[in-house]
Residue, then its C-alpha position, 0 to 999 in steps of 0.5 A: m241078181l241084178f236083172r228081174s223081169e217084172p210081171v205086169a200081165g193083168l194089171s191096170l196102167r198105173e199099177a204096171a207103172d209102179r211096179s216098173v217104177e220100183a223095179v228101176r228103183r231095186l236096180s239102182r240100189d243093186v248097182g250102187m247108183p246114187s239116188g240123188l244130189r246129196d249122194v254125188g257131193v252137191p251141197e244143199e246151199a248150191l240148189e239155188g245156183f241151179v235154177q237160172g241155169a235150168l231156166s235158161a235151157s230154152r230147148l227144154i223149157t219151150n218143149n215143156p208142157r208146163v210153164p216152169t218157175a224158179s220156185g218150182v225148179l228149186e222144189v224140184y232140185r230140193a226133192s231130188w236133193 
């Protein structure tokens, strides 16, 4: 079964959010969706090369409540690898 509803009545917002995240993870696994950059063939050595491209996406940067740094962006890429 690919779709399951997740009962969240009576849960705190945090508990409901956690349950929703886990439901999306299960759905992703069920349909065979890649779970990271490694799974789509990106070599780890390529991650540093992505940083400047991410930092130059001005539309995304100006709307971001946090000011991204090169090291922070690389950390996100490494976490998603």
